[in-house]
C-alpha positions in Angstrom: 0.0 0.0 0.0 1.4 3.4 -1.0 2.0 6.1 1.5 -0.2 9.1 1.2 1.7 12.4 0.6 -0.1 15.6 1.6 0.7 18.4 -0.8 -0.5 21.8 0.7 -0.7 24.5 -2.1 -1.1 28.1 -1.0 -3.3 30.7 -2.6 -0.5 32.4 -4.5 0.8 29.0 -5.9 -2.0 28.4 -8.4 0.3 26.9 -11.1 0.0 23.5 -12.6 3.8 23.1 -12.8 4.4 24.2 -9.2 7.5 22.5 -7.9 5.6 20.5 -5.2 3.1 19.2 -7.8 5.9 18.4 -10.3 7.6 16.3 -7.6 4.5 14.5 -6.4 3.0 11.3 -7.6 -0.6 12.0 -8.3 -1.6 8.4 -7.6 -0.6 8.7 -4.0 -0.8 12.5 -3.4 -3.6 14.5 -1.8 -3.4 18.2 -2.8 -4.7 20.4 0.0 -6.0 23.9 -0.7 -7.1 26.0 2.4 -9.3 29.1 2.7 -8.5 30.4 6.1 -9.6 33.6 7.8 -6.2 34.1 9.4 -4.8 35.0 6.0 -7.7 37.3 5.0 -7.4 39.2 8.2 -3.6 39.2 8.9 -4.2 42.7 7.6 -7.8 43.6 6.6 -7.4 42.8 2.9 -9.5 44.5 0.2 -12.8 42.7 -0.5 -11.9 42.2 -4.1 -8.5 40.8 -3.3 -10.0 38.2 -1.1 -12.7 37.3 -3.6 -10.1 37.1 -6.4 -8.0 34.6 -4.5 -10.8 32.5 -3.2 -12.4 32.2 -6.7 -9.0 31.5 -8.3 -8.3 28.8 -5.7 -11.6 27.1 -6.3 -11.2 27.1 -10.0 -7.7 25.8 -9.7 -8.9 23.0 -7.5 -11.4 22.0 -10.2 -8.7 22.1 -12.9 -6.5 19.8 -10.7 -9.3 17.3 -10.3 -9.9 17.3 -14.0 -6.2 16.5 -14.5 -6.5 13.5 -12.2 -5.4 14.8 -8.9 -7.1 14.0 -5.6 -7.9 17.4 -4.0 -8.9 18.1 -0.5 -10.4 21.6 -0.5 -11.3 23.4 2.7 -13.8 26.2 2.3 -13.7 29.2 4.6 -17.3 28.6 5.8 -16.7 25.0 6.7 -17.8 24.7 10.3 -14.8 22.5 11.2 -12.2 24.9 9.6 -9.6 25.9 12.1 -9.0 29.1 10.0 -5.2 28.8 10.0 -2.7 27.0 7.8 -1.2 25.1 10.7 -4.6 23.9 11.9 -5.7 22.8 8.5 -2.5 21.0 7.6 -2.7 19.1 10.9 -6.4 18.2 10.3 -5.7 17.0 6.8 -2.6 15.0 7.8 -4.8 13.1 10.3 -7.8 12.9 8.0 -5.8 11.2 5.2 -3.4 9.3 7.4 -0.6 11.0 5.5 2.9 9.6 5.8 4.7 12.8 4.6 4.2 16.4 3.6 5.5 17.9 0.3 5.1 21.7 -0.3 6.6 24.6 -2.2 8.2 27.4 -0.1 6.0 30.3 0.7 6.9 33.8 -0.6 7.2 35.5 2.7 8.9 35.0 6.0 5.7 34.6 8.2 4.2 31.8 6.1 7.5 30.1 5.6 8.0 30.0 9.4 4.6 28.2 9.5 5.7 25.7 6.9 8.9 25.0 8.7 6.9 23.9 11.7 4.6 21.5 9.9 6.9 18.6 10.5 7.0 18.9 14.2 3.3 19.8 14.3 2.3 16.6 12.5 5.2 14.3 13.3 5.7 13.7 9.6 8.7 14.4 7.4 8.0 17.7 5.6 9.9 18.6 2.4 9.8 22.2 1.4 10.9 22.7 -2.3 12.1 26.0 -3.8 9.7 28.1 -5.8 11.1 27.8 -9.3 8.5 30.0 -11.0 10.9 32.9 -10.3 13.6 33.5 -12.8 16.3 34.1 -10.2 16.5 31.6 -7.4 17.1 32.9 -3.8 20.6 31.4 -4.0 21.4 33.1 -7.3 20.2 36.5 -6.0 22.2 36.1 -2.8 25.3 35.2 -4.9 24.8 38.3 -7.0 24.3 40.5 -4.0 27.3 39.1 -2.0 30.0 41.7 -1.4 28.1 44.6 -2.9 27.8 47.9 -1.0 24.6 48.7 -2.8 22.1 46.7 -4.8 21.5 48.5 -8.1 18.5 47.1 -9.9 19.9 48.0 -13.3 23.0 45.9 -12.7 20.9 42.9 -11.7 18.5 43.5 -14.7 21.4 43.2 -17.2 22.4 39.9 -15.6 18.9 38.6 -16.0 18.7 39.8 -19.7 21.9 37.8 -20.4 20.6 34.8 -18.5 17.2 34.6 -20.3 18.2 36.0 -23.7 15.2 38.3 -23.6 15.7 41.3 -26.0 19.2 40.3 -26.8 21.1 40.1 -30.1 23.9 37.7 -29.1 25.7 39.4 -26.2 24.3 42.8 -27.0 21.0 44.3 -26.0 18.5 44.8 -28.8 18.4 48.5 -29.9 22.0 49.1 -28.7 21.0 50.0 -25.1 19.8 48.2 -22.1 17.2 50.7 -20.9 14.8 52.9 -22.7 13.3 54.6 -19.6 14.0 58.1 -20.9 11.5 57.5 -23.6 8.8 56.3 -21.2 7.9 59.5 -19.4 5.4 61.3 -21.6 2.5 63.1 -19.9 -1.0 62.2 -20.9 -2.0 63.4 -24.3 -5.2 65.5 -24.5 -8.2 63.6 -25.9 -6.4 60.3 -25.9 -8.6 57.2 -25.8 -7.7 54.3 -23.4 -8.7 50.8 -24.3 -10.6 49.1 -21.5 -9.1 46.0 -20.0 -11.0 42.7 -20.6 -13.9 41.9 -18.3 -14.8 38.4 -17.3 -18.4 37.8 -16.0 -18.5 36.0 -12.7 -19.6 32.3 -13.1 -21.4 30.3 -10.5 -18.2 29.6 -8.5 -17.3 33.3 -8.4 -20.9 34.2 -7.5 -20.7 31.9 -4.5 -17.4 33.4 -3.4 -18.7 36.9 -3.7 -21.6 36.0 -1.4 -19.2 34.5 1.1 -16.9 37.5 1.1 -19.7 39.9 1.4 -21.0 38.1 4.4 -17.7 37.5 6.2 -15.6 40.5 5.1 -18.1 43.1 3.9 -16.7 45.6 6.5 -13.2 45.5 4.9 -11.9 48.2 2.7 -13.3 48.5 -0.9 -16.3 46.8 -2.3 -17.3 44.0 -4.7 -19.1 46.0 -7.4 -18.2 45.2 -11.0 -16.1 42.2 -10.1 -14.7 41.2 -13.5 -11.4 39.5 -12.7 -9.8 36.7 -14.6 -9.8 33.8 -12.2 -8.7 30.9 -14.3 -5.6 30.0 -16.3 -7.6 30.3 -19.6 -8.9 33.8 -18.7 -5.5 34.9 -17.5 -4.0 34.0 -20.9 -6.8 35.9 -22.6 -6.0 38.9 -20.4 -2.4 38.7 -21.5 -3.3 38.5 -25.2 -5.6 41.5 -24.8 -2.8 43.6 -23.2 -0.3 42.6 -25.9 -2.7 43.5 -28.7 -4.3 46.6 -27.4 -2.2 48.4 -24.7 1.4 47.3 -24.9 2.1 49.4 -28.0 1.6 52.6 -26.1 2.5 51.4 -22.7 6.1 52.6 -22.9 5.3 56.2 -23.8 2.6 56.7 -21.1 3.5 54.3 -18.3 4.1 57.1 -15.9 1.0 59.1 -16.9 -2.0 59.6 -14.6 -5.5 60.7 -15.8 -8.5 61.5 -13.7 -11.2 58.9 -14.1 -9.0 56.5 -16.0 -7.8 53.7 -13.8 -6.1 51.5 -16.3 -4.7 53.6 -19.1 -2.2 51.4 -21.0 -1.2 49.3 -18.0 -1.4 45.5 -18.2 -3.0 45.0 -14.8 -1.6 41.5 -15.0 0.4 41.6 -11.8 -2.3 39.9 -9.6 -2.5 37.1 -12.1 1.3 36.6 -12.2 1.7 36.9 -8.4 -1.1 34.3 -7.8 0.5 31.9 -10.3 -2.1 32.0 -13.1 0.5 33.5 -15.4 4.3 32.8 -15.4 6.7 35.7 -15.5 8.8 34.2 -18.3 5.8 33.6 -20.6 4.6 37.1 -20.1 8.0 38.6 -21.0 8.3 36.3 -24.0 4.9 37.5 -25.2 6.0 41.1 -25.0 9.3 40.3 -26.8 7.4 38.4 -29.5 5.2 41.5 -30.1 8.3 43.7 -30.5 10.1 41.3 -32.9 6.9 41.0 -35.0 6.7 44.8 -35.3 3.6 45.1 -33.1 5.1 47.0 -30.3 8.1 49.5 -30.1 11.2 48.7 -28.3 10.6 51.2 -25.5 7.3 49.6 -24.7 8.5 46.0 -24.8 11.7 46.8 -22.9 9.9 48.9 -20.3 7.4 46.2 -19.6 9.9 43.4 -19.5 12.1 45.5 -17.1 9.2 45.7 -14.6 9.0 41.9 -14.5 12.4 40.5 -15.3 14.2 43.3 -13.5 12.1 44.9 -10.8 9.9 42.0 -9.8 12.7 39.6 -9.5 14.9 42.2 -7.8 12.4 43.1 -5.1 11.8 39.4 -4.4 15.6 39.0 -3.8 15.7 42.0 -1.6 12.9 40.6 0.5 14.8 37.5 1.3 18.2 39.0 2.0 16.8 41.9 4.0 15.3 39.5 6.6 12.1 39.3 8.5 12.6 42.5 10.4 12.7 44.6 7.2 9.2 45.9 7.9 10.3 47.5 11.2 13.0 49.7 9.6 12.5 53.5 10.0 15.6 55.3 8.8 14.0 58.7 8.9 12.3 58.1 12.3 8.8 58.9 11.0 6.1 58.5 13.6 2.9 60.1 12.2 -0.3 58.1 11.8 -1.6 57.4 8.4 -4.3 59.9 7.5 -7.9 58.6 7.5 -8.4 59.7 3.9 -6.2 56.8 2.8 -9.2 54.7 3.7 -12.0 57.1 2.8 -10.7 59.1 -0.1 -12.2 62.2 1.6 -9.5 64.9 0.7 -9.5 68.1 -1.3 -6.2 67.0 -2.8 -7.4 65.7 -6.1 -4.4 63.5 -6.9 -4.8 61.7 -3.6 -8.5 61.4 -3.9 -8.1 59.9 -7.5 -5.5 57.4 -6.4 -7.4 56.3 -3.3 -10.6 56.1 -5.3 -9.0 53.8 -7.9 -7.7 51.7 -5.1 -11.1 51.5 -3.4 -12.8 50.5 -6.7 -10.4 48.1 -8.1 -8.0 46.9 -5.4 -5.5 48.2 -7.9 -3.6 51.4 -8.9 -0.6 51.7 -11.2 2.9 52.2 -10.0 3.2 56.0 -10.3 0.0 56.5 -8.4 1.4 54.3 -5.7 4.9 55.7 -5.6 4.6 59.3 -6.5 1.2 60.2 -5.1 0.3 57.8 -2.2 3.8 56.8 -1.1 5.3 60.2 -1.7 2.7 62.0 0.4 3.1 59.6 3.3 6.8 60.0 3.3 6.7 63.8 3.0 4.4 64.1 6.1 6.4 61.5 8.0 4.0 58.6 8.4 5.4 55.6 10.3 6.6 53.3 7.5 5.1 50.2 9.1 1.7 51.7 8.9 2.3 52.6 5.2 3.4 49.0 4.6 0.3 47.5 6.2 -1.9 49.8 4.2 -0.3 48.8 0.9 -0.4 45.2 1.8 -4.1 45.3 2.7 -5.5 47.3 -0.3 -3.8 46.0 -3.4 -4.7 42.8 -5.2 -1.1 42.0 -6.2 0.4 42.8 -2.8 2.3 40.0 -1.0 5.0 40.8 1.5 7.8 39.6 -0.8 6.9 42.2 -3.4 5.1 44.9 -1.3 7.6 45.3 1.5 10.7 46.3 -0.6 8.6 48.6 -2.7 7.2 50.4 0.3 9.8 50.2 3.0 12.7 50.6 0.6 11.6 52.5 -2.5 8.6 54.4 -1.4 9.5 55.4 2.2 13.3 55.2 2.1 12.9 53.6 5.5 15.8 51.2 4.8 18.3 54.1 4.5 19.2 53.4 0.9 19.6 49.6 0.8 17.5 49.7 -2.4 17.4 53.3 -3.6 20.1 55.9 -3.8 17.8 58.7 -2.8 14.2 59.2 -1.5 11.5 59.4 -4.2 10.3 62.8 -3.0 8.6 65.3 -5.2 6.5 68.4 -5.0 3.4 69.3 -6.9 5.3 70.1 -10.1 5.9 66.4 -10.9 2.3 65.5 -10.4 1.2 68.4 -12.6 3.6 67.4 -15.3 2.6 63.7 -15.4 -1.2 64.1 -14.8 -4.3 66.2 -15.3 -5.1 66.0 -11.6 -4.1 69.5 -10.8 -6.6 71.0 -13.2 -9.8 71.5 -11.2 -8.1 70.8 -7.8 -9.0 73.2 -5.1 -5.3 73.8 -4.5 -2.9 75.8 -6.7 0.1 73.8 -7.8 2.0 77.0 -8.5 2.0 78.2 -4.9 4.2 77.2 -2.1 2.5 79.1 0.7 -0.9 80.6 1.3 -4.4 79.2 1.9 -4.7 77.8 -1.6 -1.1 76.5 -2.0 -0.7 72.8 -3.1 0.4 71.0 0.1 2.9 68.9 -1.8 5.1 72.0 -2.4 5.7 73.1 1.1 5.8 69.5 2.3 8.6 68.7 -0.1 10.8 71.5 1.2 10.0 70.8 4.8 10.8 67.1 4.3 14.3 68.0 3.1 14.8 70.5 5.9 13.8 68.4 8.8 15.7 65.3 7.5 18.9 67.1 6.7 20.9 65.2 9.3 20.0 61.9 7.5 19.9 63.1 3.9 22.1 66.2 3.7 25.2 64.3 2.5 23.4 62.4 -0.2 25.1 63.5 -3.4 21.8 63.2 -5.4 20.2 65.7 -3.1 22.9 68.4 -3.1 21.1 70.6 -5.6 17.8 70.3 -3.7 19.5 71.4 -0.5 21.2 74.2 -2.3 17.7 75.3 -3.4 16.5 75.3 0.2 19.5 77.3 1.3 18.7 79.9 -1.3 15.4 80.7 0.3 15.5 83.7 2.6 15.0 82.9 6.3 11.5 84.5 6.1 10.5 82.2 3.2 11.9 79.1 5.1 9.9 80.1 8.1 6.7 80.6 6.0 7.2 77.1 4.5 7.5 75.5 7.9 4.5 77.4 9.2 2.5 76.4 6.2 3.3 72.7 6.8 2.6 73.0 10.5 -0.8 74.4 9.8 -1.6 71.8 7.2 -0.5 68.9 9.4 -2.9 70.1 12.1 -5.8 69.6 9.7 -4.8 65.9 9.5 -4.9 65.2 13.2 
């Protein structure tokens, strides 16, 4: 009689070729998928994020069954559900009289710690396999990082281009240069039309999930209106095809643009599908490269998109693991302010913030410039505790898992790691937002003013941020011109800026 092997699969491991599934014998394996409240409430995740993952998990379970696997699926409303991974693994091991556990490593420290305890919890041997869906293994990234004083993404990206051969002509990059970012910063064009992303009508499985989420998590951030996510492998591939055909060609030019009332623009919105495992990063990059080589997308679009996945996504995952589990507690600038309530409500007169929070509430999604240069920038400028910023980003976005969210927030957005990732803080005043969006038109604040009752808060906050953090940032060579600008202000102007900020911050209390 064959020994039963229990194969727990997590909600962001919905890939048929997952390392644990590839190593298992389906004739003796029981695949365990678990819906547990502990994961939905570790932070109060957006309702659409919870619904997406539960629906994708249930569809994946059906696909595994059709492929001949024995699947044990624990629904969140099962009265016997312990509502934790540990509890469900222990129950399933007993239920199936398992002789061993085989699983793929989780993407974050907290869940990996749980996996590492499953052996002692059940008294069974537990084999934890690497997650080979990433293009750079943990060991490979650590080897690249070893001995470096700073971790420059561009250096890592070039290594990955050579390793994969993506956008390469032999040993040289296609187009004669590695990076076309300088061509990817166009502001939104007036009257431009933006193709809508594909919409997938909820089937019976998704409808059941929506009812469960509404009943159990209806008081979480966001809502479930217009839930049109891709939740299967087939739908995810259709979403990829739609992006390549209709939005990739102009993605490069306008990837940093922001437009009021337009949540998607030319962005792919594929990140939740990739991060949950319904799409693989390599196949997505290969699709973009194929479009370029077939003349259906320009080089700046294909390269810019591939860099986000092959470069940035792989890079931040590596940073997550080498930075350690205490990375979320770093606070280089000693920021202590509470996150303003309008990050949850959207109730603010600052139109850029209201637009970004509104998109987040509606979609559990916002694109990278809204996240970095509006929401993250504002939180850093006013001095919000970076751990609070981290927990907000983790809760509200459908593609947010700690391995990808933490370096983006703690490192890039809040500079709380003191420069482990970035060579300077991503701080900007209203001029940047005005240049890259139409948000400032119609805003109750004047982006041209630094002080006064109608002055854009970003302007005074930017200068105050530099002034109050001079001990930590004043020697940064990339900020020398900015500090020279501050020093050129007359003492009376500096005092007026500080008073403007103090008055504004009082309104946030």
